[in-house]
C-alpha positions as CSV (number, residue, x, y, z in Angstrom):
1,M,-64.2,-49.2,-90.9
2,K,-64.9,-46.9,-93.8
3,E,-67.6,-45.1,-91.9
4,F,-65.3,-44.7,-88.9
5,N,-62.4,-43.4,-91.0
6,K,-64.8,-41.0,-92.8
7,E,-66.1,-39.7,-89.4
8,Y,-62.9,-39.7,-87.3
9,G,-59.9,-40.3,-89.6
10,N,-59.1,-36.7,-90.6
11,F,-59.0,-34.2,-87.7
12,I,-56.7,-31.3,-87.8
13,T,-56.9,-28.3,-85.5
14,P,-54.7,-25.3,-84.8
15,I,-55.0,-26.0,-81.0
16,L,-52.0,-28.2,-80.0
17,A,-53.4,-29.7,-76.8
18,D,-56.6,-30.7,-78.7
19,Q,-54.6,-32.3,-81.5
20,E,-52.5,-34.2,-79.0
21,W,-55.6,-35.5,-77.2
22,Y,-57.2,-36.6,-80.4
23,N,-54.1,-38.4,-81.6
24,K,-53.7,-40.2,-78.3
25,N,-57.4,-41.1,-77.7
26,V,-58.5,-41.8,-81.2
27,I,-55.7,-42.3,-83.8
28,D,-53.2,-44.1,-81.5
29,K,-56.0,-46.2,-80.0
30,V,-57.1,-47.4,-83.4
31,R,-53.6,-48.0,-84.7
32,G,-52.7,-49.9,-81.6
33,T,-55.8,-52.1,-81.8
34,I,-55.3,-52.9,-85.4
35,Q,-51.6,-53.6,-84.9
36,R,-52.3,-56.0,-82.0
37,M,-54.8,-57.9,-84.2
38,Y,-52.2,-58.3,-87.0
39,D,-49.6,-59.4,-84.5
40,A,-52.0,-62.0,-83.2
41,G,-52.7,-63.2,-86.8
42,I,-56.3,-61.7,-86.8
43,D,-57.5,-60.0,-90.0
44,P,-59.3,-56.8,-88.7
45,T,-61.8,-56.7,-91.5
46,R,-62.2,-60.2,-92.7
47,S,-62.5,-62.2,-89.5
48,V,-65.3,-62.2,-87.0
49,Q,-62.9,-61.5,-84.2
50,G,-61.4,-58.5,-86.0
51,R,-64.8,-57.0,-86.9
52,A,-66.0,-57.5,-83.3
53,A,-62.8,-55.8,-82.0
54,I,-63.2,-52.9,-84.4
55,S,-66.9,-52.5,-83.5
56,Q,-66.0,-52.5,-79.8
57,L,-63.2,-50.0,-80.4
58,I,-65.5,-47.6,-82.4
59,N,-68.1,-47.8,-79.7
60,S,-65.5,-46.9,-77.0
61,I,-64.5,-43.6,-78.6
62,D,-65.5,-40.6,-76.5
63,V,-67.8,-39.0,-79.1
64,G,-68.8,-36.2,-76.7
65,S,-65.2,-35.1,-76.4
66,V,-64.5,-35.5,-80.1
67,N,-67.5,-33.2,-80.8
68,K,-66.2,-30.6,-78.4
69,L,-62.9,-30.7,-80.2
70,R,-64.6,-30.2,-83.5
71,S,-66.6,-27.3,-82.2
72,S,-63.5,-25.8,-80.7
73,R,-61.5,-26.4,-83.9
74,D,-64.2,-24.5,-86.0
75,A,-64.2,-21.6,-83.5
76,A,-60.4,-21.5,-83.6
77,N,-60.3,-21.4,-87.4
78,E,-62.8,-18.6,-87.4
79,Y,-60.8,-16.7,-84.8
80,I,-57.6,-17.1,-86.8
81,K,-59.4,-15.8,-89.9
82,N,-60.8,-12.8,-88.1
83,R,-57.5,-12.0,-86.4
84,G,-55.8,-12.1,-89.8
85,L,-58.3,-9.6,-91.1
86,L,-57.7,-7.3,-88.1
87,E,-53.9,-7.6,-88.5
88,A,-54.2,-6.8,-92.2
89,K,-56.1,-3.6,-91.3
90,G,-53.6,-2.7,-88.5
91,L,-56.3,-3.1,-85.8
92,Y,-55.1,-6.2,-84.0
93,N,-53.5,-5.7,-80.6
94,A,-52.0,-8.7,-78.9
95,D,-51.7,-7.0,-75.5
96,L,-55.5,-6.4,-75.4
97,E,-56.2,-10.0,-76.4
98,E,-54.0,-11.2,-73.5
99,R,-55.5,-8.8,-71.1
100,Y,-59.2,-9.6,-71.9
101,L,-58.9,-13.2,-72.7
102,G,-56.2,-14.1,-70.3
103,H,-54.5,-16.4,-72.8
104,D,-53.9,-16.9,-76.5
105,L,-54.8,-19.8,-78.8
106,S,-51.4,-21.5,-78.2
107,R,-52.3,-22.3,-74.6
108,W,-55.9,-23.3,-75.2
109,D,-57.0,-26.8,-74.1
110,T,-60.6,-27.7,-74.9
111,I,-60.8,-30.9,-72.9
112,G,-58.5,-29.9,-70.0
113,G,-59.8,-26.4,-69.4
114,G,-62.1,-25.6,-72.2
């Protein structure tokens, strides 16, 4: 559980669709599984049943998609940093960005249209 939390517990991205996918498919899935175990009287970390359920849950996480989200997050953070530098120098033009990219970061979706 500690390894899982270290690997997947703290994901923050400036891309709304990506954050929503992560929350639904990783965070909510984990919370729901743990809550169902507690509701059934199963200790998630001390019982054999709980450890098995946690192991199964961890192995069911779509790691490929999570890695895509991480890569996209890193690119988005770099983009924001560079756009800020251009804005500070008075060189940023939102119209050009929309024309050449066809969208801005607020409409990006790595999993859905990445």
